[in-house]
HTML snippet that shows the backbone in 3Dmol.js (N, CA, C, O; Angstrom):
<script src="https://3Dmol.org/build/3Dmol-min.js"></script>
<div id="view" style="width:600px;height:400px;position:relative"></div>
<script>
const pdb = `
ATOM      1  N   UNK A   1      98.589  96.134  71.866  1.00  0.00           N
ATOM      2  CA  UNK A   1      97.408  96.107  72.783  1.00  0.00           C
ATOM      3  C   UNK A   1      97.539  97.827  73.485  1.00  0.00           C
ATOM      4  O   UNK A   1      98.406  98.581  73.926  1.00  0.00           O
ATOM      5  N   UNK A   2      96.220  97.806  73.260  1.00  0.00           N
ATOM      6  CA  UNK A   2      96.448  99.585  73.788  1.00  0.00           C
ATOM      7  C   UNK A   2      95.806  99.128  76.005  1.00  0.00           C
ATOM      8  O   UNK A   2      95.142  98.334  76.672  1.00  0.00           O
ATOM      9  N   UNK A   3      96.585 100.237  76.106  1.00  0.00           N
ATOM     10  CA  UNK A   3      96.775 100.491  77.779  1.00  0.00           C
ATOM     11  C   UNK A   3      95.565 101.338  77.942  1.00  0.00           C
ATOM     12  O   UNK A   3      94.992 102.113  77.177  1.00  0.00           O
ATOM     13  N   UNK A   4      95.326 100.924  79.280  1.00  0.00           N
ATOM     14  CA  UNK A   4      94.095 101.942  79.857  1.00  0.00           C
ATOM     15  C   UNK A   4      94.615 103.264  80.073  1.00  0.00           C
ATOM     16  O   UNK A   4      95.709 103.197  80.633  1.00  0.00           O
ATOM     17  N   UNK A   5      94.246 104.430  79.843  1.00  0.00           N
ATOM     18  CA  UNK A   5      94.658 105.766  80.372  1.00  0.00           C
ATOM     19  C   UNK A   5      94.270 105.881  81.758  1.00  0.00           C
ATOM     20  O   UNK A   5      93.401 105.167  82.259  1.00  0.00           O
ATOM     21  N   UNK A   6      95.015 106.925  82.487  1.00  0.00           N
ATOM     22  CA  UNK A   6      94.521 107.458  83.857  1.00  0.00           C
ATOM     23  C   UNK A   6      93.338 107.782  83.677  1.00  0.00           C
ATOM     24  O   UNK A   6      92.980 108.072  82.535  1.00  0.00           O
ATOM     25  N   UNK A   7      92.282 107.825  84.921  1.00  0.00           N
ATOM     26  CA  UNK A   7      91.130 108.332  85.002  1.00  0.00           C
ATOM     27  C   UNK A   7      90.948 109.656  85.516  1.00  0.00           C
ATOM     28  O   UNK A   7      91.857 110.176  86.164  1.00  0.00           O
ATOM     29  N   UNK A   8      89.841 110.276  85.292  1.00  0.00           N
ATOM     30  CA  UNK A   8      89.819 111.775  85.817  1.00  0.00           C
ATOM     31  C   UNK A   8      88.880 111.315  86.869  1.00  0.00           C
ATOM     32  O   UNK A   8      88.001 110.528  86.516  1.00  0.00           O
ATOM     33  N   UNK A   9      88.947 111.772  88.386  1.00  0.00           N
ATOM     34  CA  UNK A   9      87.731 111.485  88.994  1.00  0.00           C
ATOM     35  C   UNK A   9      87.035 112.813  88.547  1.00  0.00           C
ATOM     36  O   UNK A   9      87.624 113.826  88.171  1.00  0.00           O
ATOM     37  N   UNK A  10      85.288 112.589  88.682  1.00  0.00           N
ATOM     38  CA  UNK A  10      84.222 113.366  87.929  1.00  0.00           C
ATOM     39  C   UNK A  10      84.246 114.912  88.758  1.00  0.00           C
ATOM     40  O   UNK A  10      84.006 116.041  88.330  1.00  0.00           O
ATOM     41  N   UNK A  11      84.653 114.414  90.159  1.00  0.00           N
ATOM     42  CA  UNK A  11      84.536 115.799  91.066  1.00  0.00           C
ATOM     43  C   UNK A  11      85.668 116.180  91.449  1.00  0.00           C
ATOM     44  O   UNK A  11      85.677 117.079  92.290  1.00  0.00           O
ATOM     45  N   UNK A  12      86.938 115.647  90.981  1.00  0.00           N
ATOM     46  CA  UNK A  12      88.192 116.275  91.377  1.00  0.00           C
ATOM     47  C   UNK A  12      88.829 116.111  90.132  1.00  0.00           C
ATOM     48  O   UNK A  12      88.966 114.977  89.674  1.00  0.00           O
ATOM     49  N   UNK A  13      89.300 117.261  89.432  1.00  0.00           N
ATOM     50  CA  UNK A  13      89.859 116.784  88.226  1.00  0.00           C
ATOM     51  C   UNK A  13      91.109 116.420  88.092  1.00  0.00           C
ATOM     52  O   UNK A  13      91.698 116.382  87.011  1.00  0.00           O
ATOM     53  N   UNK A  14      91.567 116.146  89.127  1.00  0.00           N
ATOM     54  CA  UNK A  14      93.157 115.308  89.422  1.00  0.00           C
ATOM     55  C   UNK A  14      93.080 113.967  88.598  1.00  0.00           C
ATOM     56  O   UNK A  14      92.047 113.308  88.721  1.00  0.00           O
ATOM     57  N   UNK A  15      94.179 113.455  87.684  1.00  0.00           N
ATOM     58  CA  UNK A  15      94.191 112.322  87.536  1.00  0.00           C
ATOM     59  C   UNK A  15      94.578 111.370  88.309  1.00  0.00           C
ATOM     60  O   UNK A  15      95.492 111.461  89.128  1.00  0.00           O
ATOM     61  N   UNK A  16      93.746 110.179  88.043  1.00  0.00           N
ATOM     62  CA  UNK A  16      94.140 108.985  89.052  1.00  0.00           C
ATOM     63  C   UNK A  16      94.785 107.813  88.061  1.00  0.00           C
ATOM     64  O   UNK A  16      94.498 107.714  86.868  1.00  0.00           O
ATOM     65  N   UNK A  17      95.549 107.094  88.649  1.00  0.00           N
ATOM     66  CA  UNK A  17      95.881 105.750  88.266  1.00  0.00           C
ATOM     67  C   UNK A  17      95.361 104.537  89.009  1.00  0.00           C
ATOM     68  O   UNK A  17      95.352 104.658  90.234  1.00  0.00           O
ATOM     69  N   UNK A  18      95.009 103.606  88.603  1.00  0.00           N
ATOM     70  CA  UNK A  18      94.507 102.395  89.112  1.00  0.00           C
ATOM     71  C   UNK A  18      95.349 101.626  89.871  1.00  0.00           C
ATOM     72  O   UNK A  18      96.241 101.351  89.068  1.00  0.00           O
ATOM     73  N   UNK A  19      95.638 101.084  90.955  1.00  0.00           N
ATOM     74  CA  UNK A  19      96.266 100.291  91.400  1.00  0.00           C
ATOM     75  C   UNK A  19      95.647  99.073  92.164  1.00  0.00           C
ATOM     76  O   UNK A  19      95.011  99.291  93.195  1.00  0.00           O
ATOM     77  N   UNK A  20      95.798  97.888  91.727  1.00  0.00           N
ATOM     78  CA  UNK A  20      94.879  96.708  91.942  1.00  0.00           C
ATOM     79  C   UNK A  20      95.824  96.162  93.015  1.00  0.00           C
ATOM     80  O   UNK A  20      97.049  96.099  92.918  1.00  0.00           O
ATOM     81  N   UNK A  21      94.978  95.729  94.185  1.00  0.00           N
ATOM     82  CA  UNK A  21      96.039  95.330  95.071  1.00  0.00           C
ATOM     83  C   UNK A  21      95.336  94.016  95.519  1.00  0.00           C
ATOM     84  O   UNK A  21      94.114  93.946  95.383  1.00  0.00           O
ATOM     85  N   UNK A  22      95.913  93.146  95.956  1.00  0.00           N
ATOM     86  CA  UNK A  22      95.627  91.608  96.264  1.00  0.00           C
ATOM     87  C   UNK A  22      95.722  91.536  97.964  1.00  0.00           C
ATOM     88  O   UNK A  22      96.825  91.555  98.510  1.00  0.00           O
ATOM     89  N   UNK A  23      94.776  91.473  98.548  1.00  0.00           N
ATOM     90  CA  UNK A  23      94.912  91.451  99.974  1.00  0.00           C
ATOM     91  C   UNK A  23      94.146  89.982 100.492  1.00  0.00           C
ATOM     92  O   UNK A  23      93.228  89.371  99.945  1.00  0.00           O
ATOM     93  N   UNK A  24      94.832  89.694 101.657  1.00  0.00           N
ATOM     94  CA  UNK A  24      94.080  88.357 102.175  1.00  0.00           C
ATOM     95  C   UNK A  24      92.946  88.768 102.462  1.00  0.00           C
ATOM     96  O   UNK A  24      92.843  89.995 102.460  1.00  0.00           O
ATOM     97  N   UNK A  25      91.763  88.012 102.789  1.00  0.00           N
ATOM     98  CA  UNK A  25      90.368  87.958 102.917  1.00  0.00           C
ATOM     99  C   UNK A  25      90.470  88.904 104.533  1.00  0.00           C
ATOM    100  O   UNK A  25      89.821  89.946 104.628  1.00  0.00           O
ATOM    101  N   UNK A  26      91.198  88.488 105.536  1.00  0.00           N
ATOM    102  CA  UNK A  26      90.849  89.099 106.461  1.00  0.00           C
ATOM    103  C   UNK A  26      91.558  90.544 106.841  1.00  0.00           C
ATOM    104  O   UNK A  26      91.223  91.268 107.778  1.00  0.00           O
ATOM    105  N   UNK A  27      92.620  90.792 105.888  1.00  0.00           N
ATOM    106  CA  UNK A  27      92.682  92.114 106.065  1.00  0.00           C
ATOM    107  C   UNK A  27      91.846  92.924 105.244  1.00  0.00           C
ATOM    108  O   UNK A  27      91.404  93.987 105.679  1.00  0.00           O
ATOM    109  N   UNK A  28      91.600  92.534 104.139  1.00  0.00           N
ATOM    110  CA  UNK A  28      90.212  93.448 103.374  1.00  0.00           C
ATOM    111  C   UNK A  28      88.969  93.394 104.444  1.00  0.00           C
ATOM    112  O   UNK A  28      88.465  94.501 104.638  1.00  0.00           O
ATOM    113  N   UNK A  29      88.496  92.516 105.031  1.00  0.00           N
ATOM    114  CA  UNK A  29      87.408  92.867 105.892  1.00  0.00           C
ATOM    115  C   UNK A  29      87.714  93.754 106.932  1.00  0.00           C
ATOM    116  O   UNK A  29      86.854  94.538 107.332  1.00  0.00           O
ATOM    117  N   UNK A  30      89.012  93.719 107.492  1.00  0.00           N
ATOM    118  CA  UNK A  30      89.594  94.799 108.374  1.00  0.00           C
ATOM    119  C   UNK A  30      89.422  95.933 108.040  1.00  0.00           C
ATOM    120  O   UNK A  30      88.817  96.693 108.797  1.00  0.00           O
ATOM    121  N   UNK A  31      89.952  96.404 106.703  1.00  0.00           N
ATOM    122  CA  UNK A  31      90.141  97.446 106.463  1.00  0.00           C
ATOM    123  C   UNK A  31      88.808  98.193 105.978  1.00  0.00           C
ATOM    124  O   UNK A  31      88.643  99.409 106.067  1.00  0.00           O
ATOM    125  N   UNK A  32      87.774  97.178 105.391  1.00  0.00           N
ATOM    126  CA  UNK A  32      86.211  97.322 105.016  1.00  0.00           C
ATOM    127  C   UNK A  32      85.482  98.111 106.247  1.00  0.00           C
ATOM    128  O   UNK A  32      84.848  99.161 106.144  1.00  0.00           O
ATOM    129  N   UNK A  33      85.739  97.296 107.533  1.00  0.00           N
ATOM    130  CA  UNK A  33      85.357  97.676 108.717  1.00  0.00           C
ATOM    131  C   UNK A  33      85.360  98.951 109.255  1.00  0.00           C
ATOM    132  O   UNK A  33      84.441  99.686 109.618  1.00  0.00           O
ATOM    133  N   UNK A  34      86.912  99.114 109.233  1.00  0.00           N
ATOM    134  CA  UNK A  34      87.697 100.325 109.787  1.00  0.00           C
ATOM    135  C   UNK A  34      87.280 101.621 108.872  1.00  0.00           C
ATOM    136  O   UNK A  34      87.199 102.720 109.419  1.00  0.00           O
ATOM    137  N   UNK A  35      87.030 101.482 107.538  1.00  0.00           N
ATOM    138  CA  UNK A  35      86.464 102.430 107.013  1.00  0.00           C
ATOM    139  C   UNK A  35      84.967 102.771 107.160  1.00  0.00           C
ATOM    140  O   UNK A  35      84.469 103.879 107.356  1.00  0.00           O
ATOM    141  N   UNK A  36      84.382 101.619 107.028  1.00  0.00           N
ATOM    142  CA  UNK A  36      82.982 102.008 107.704  1.00  0.00           C
ATOM    143  C   UNK A  36      82.734 102.780 108.870  1.00  0.00           C
ATOM    144  O   UNK A  36      82.010 103.775 108.844  1.00  0.00           O
ATOM    145  N   UNK A  37      83.332 102.343 109.944  1.00  0.00           N
ATOM    146  CA  UNK A  37      83.107 103.137 111.187  1.00  0.00           C
ATOM    147  C   UNK A  37      83.808 104.400 111.148  1.00  0.00           C
ATOM    148  O   UNK A  37      83.556 105.170 112.074  1.00  0.00           O
ATOM    149  N   UNK A  38      84.620 104.768 110.287  1.00  0.00           N
ATOM    150  CA  UNK A  38      85.261 106.143 109.839  1.00  0.00           C
ATOM    151  C   UNK A  38      84.632 107.002 109.130  1.00  0.00           C
ATOM    152  O   UNK A  38      84.862 108.209 109.071  1.00  0.00           O
ATOM    153  N   UNK A  39      83.431 106.113 108.305  1.00  0.00           N
ATOM    154  CA  UNK A  39      82.434 106.901 107.235  1.00  0.00           C
ATOM    155  C   UNK A  39      83.440 107.346 105.936  1.00  0.00           C
ATOM    156  O   UNK A  39      83.209 108.397 105.338  1.00  0.00           O
ATOM    157  N   UNK A  40      84.468 106.546 105.581  1.00  0.00           N
ATOM    158  CA  UNK A  40      85.308 106.796 104.515  1.00  0.00           C
ATOM    159  C   UNK A  40      85.168 105.478 103.723  1.00  0.00           C
ATOM    160  O   UNK A  40      84.653 104.410 104.053  1.00  0.00           O
ATOM    161  N   UNK A  41      85.768 105.861 102.598  1.00  0.00           N
ATOM    162  CA  UNK A  41      85.779 104.559 101.809  1.00  0.00           C
ATOM    163  C   UNK A  41      87.099 103.917 102.027  1.00  0.00           C
ATOM    164  O   UNK A  41      87.988 104.439 102.700  1.00  0.00           O
ATOM    165  N   UNK A  42      87.195 102.791 101.446  1.00  0.00           N
ATOM    166  CA  UNK A  42      88.740 101.958 101.400  1.00  0.00           C
ATOM    167  C   UNK A  42      89.716 102.614 100.890  1.00  0.00           C
ATOM    168  O   UNK A  42      90.852 102.684 101.357  1.00  0.00           O
ATOM    169  N   UNK A  43      89.255 103.195  99.768  1.00  0.00           N
ATOM    170  CA  UNK A  43      90.353 104.028  99.232  1.00  0.00           C
ATOM    171  C   UNK A  43      90.945 105.323  99.753  1.00  0.00           C
ATOM    172  O   UNK A  43      92.057 105.790  99.509  1.00  0.00           O
ATOM    173  N   UNK A  44      89.929 105.837 100.561  1.00  0.00           N
ATOM    174  CA  UNK A  44      90.204 107.249 101.199  1.00  0.00           C
ATOM    175  C   UNK A  44      91.144 106.970 102.414  1.00  0.00           C
ATOM    176  O   UNK A  44      91.998 107.784 102.762  1.00  0.00           O
ATOM    177  N   UNK A  45      90.935 105.740 103.056  1.00  0.00           N
ATOM    178  CA  UNK A  45      91.764 105.166 103.936  1.00  0.00           C
ATOM    179  C   UNK A  45      93.402 105.061 103.512  1.00  0.00           C
ATOM    180  O   UNK A  45      94.367 105.680 103.960  1.00  0.00           O
ATOM    181  N   UNK A  46      93.311 103.978 102.423  1.00  0.00           N
ATOM    182  CA  UNK A  46      94.740 104.022 101.793  1.00  0.00           C
ATOM    183  C   UNK A  46      95.294 104.867 101.503  1.00  0.00           C
ATOM    184  O   UNK A  46      96.496 104.917 101.762  1.00  0.00           O
ATOM    185  N   UNK A  47      94.471 106.180 100.654  1.00  0.00           N
ATOM    186  CA  UNK A  47      95.258 107.304 100.357  1.00  0.00           C
ATOM    187  C   UNK A  47      96.008 108.404 101.480  1.00  0.00           C
ATOM    188  O   UNK A  47      97.013 109.100 101.339  1.00  0.00           O
ATOM    189  N   UNK A  48      94.879 108.209 102.885  1.00  0.00           N
ATOM    190  CA  UNK A  48      95.354 109.188 104.068  1.00  0.00           C
ATOM    191  C   UNK A  48      96.764 108.358 104.326  1.00  0.00           C
ATOM    192  O   UNK A  48      97.856 108.889 104.531  1.00  0.00           O
ATOM    193  N   UNK A  49      96.497 106.940 104.271  1.00  0.00           N
ATOM    194  CA  UNK A  49      98.137 106.529 105.129  1.00  0.00           C
ATOM    195  C   UNK A  49      99.265 106.595 104.092  1.00  0.00           C
ATOM    196  O   UNK A  49     100.390 106.918 104.473  1.00  0.00           O
ATOM    197  N   UNK A  50      99.019 106.294 102.740  1.00  0.00           N
ATOM    198  CA  UNK A  50     100.196 106.513 102.111  1.00  0.00           C
ATOM    199  C   UNK A  50     100.793 108.083 101.860  1.00  0.00           C
ATOM    200  O   UNK A  50     101.905 108.271 101.368  1.00  0.00           O
ATOM    201  N   UNK A  51      99.921 109.137 102.256  1.00  0.00           N
ATOM    202  CA  UNK A  51     100.012 110.577 102.184  1.00  0.00           C
ATOM    203  C   UNK A  51     101.120 110.828 103.590  1.00  0.00           C
ATOM    204  O   UNK A  51     101.983 111.705 103.629  1.00  0.00           O
ATOM    205  N   UNK A  52     100.844 109.855 104.645  1.00  0.00           N
ATOM    206  CA  UNK A  52     101.466 110.230 106.047  1.00  0.00           C
ATOM    207  C   UNK A  52     102.936 109.647 105.774  1.00  0.00           C
ATOM    208  O   UNK A  52     103.815 109.962 106.577  1.00  0.00           O
ATOM    209  N   UNK A  53     103.325 108.648 104.472  1.00  0.00           N
ATOM    210  CA  UNK A  53     104.705 108.210 104.348  1.00  0.00           C
ATOM    211  C   UNK A  53     105.603 109.461 104.572  1.00  0.00           C
ATOM    212  O   UNK A  53     105.226 110.584 104.237  1.00  0.00           O
ATOM    213  N   UNK A  54     106.907 109.197 105.203  1.00  0.00           N
ATOM    214  CA  UNK A  54     107.867 109.949 105.121  1.00  0.00           C
ATOM    215  C   UNK A  54     108.242 110.683 103.871  1.00  0.00           C
ATOM    216  O   UNK A  54     108.304 111.911 103.837  1.00  0.00           O
ATOM    217  N   UNK A  55     108.475 109.957 102.907  1.00  0.00           N
ATOM    218  CA  UNK A  55     108.982 110.310 101.774  1.00  0.00           C
ATOM    219  C   UNK A  55     108.426 111.413 101.056  1.00  0.00           C
ATOM    220  O   UNK A  55     107.229 111.686 101.148  1.00  0.00           O
ATOM    221  N   UNK A  56     109.244 112.081 100.327  1.00  0.00           N
ATOM    222  CA  UNK A  56     108.550 113.539  99.562  1.00  0.00           C
ATOM    223  C   UNK A  56     108.899 113.432  98.212  1.00  0.00           C
ATOM    224  O   UNK A  56     108.556 114.305  97.415  1.00  0.00           O
TER     225      UNK A  56
END
`;
const viewer = $3Dmol.createViewer("view");
viewer.addModel(pdb, "pdb");
viewer.setStyle({}, {cartoon: {color: "spectrum"}});
viewer.zoomTo();
viewer.render();
</script>
């Protein structure tokens, strides 16, 4: 079976990995509304929060 290769963002040449996440409907809705109010995508919000983790 062939595995999908990590994709490259067209504007940012950084290699990206896909992370399928199953969220309860209410959490998805909450994230979507929050992102819209911030003028960001849900992915941007998730990345910002992961970057805040204290791990190095």
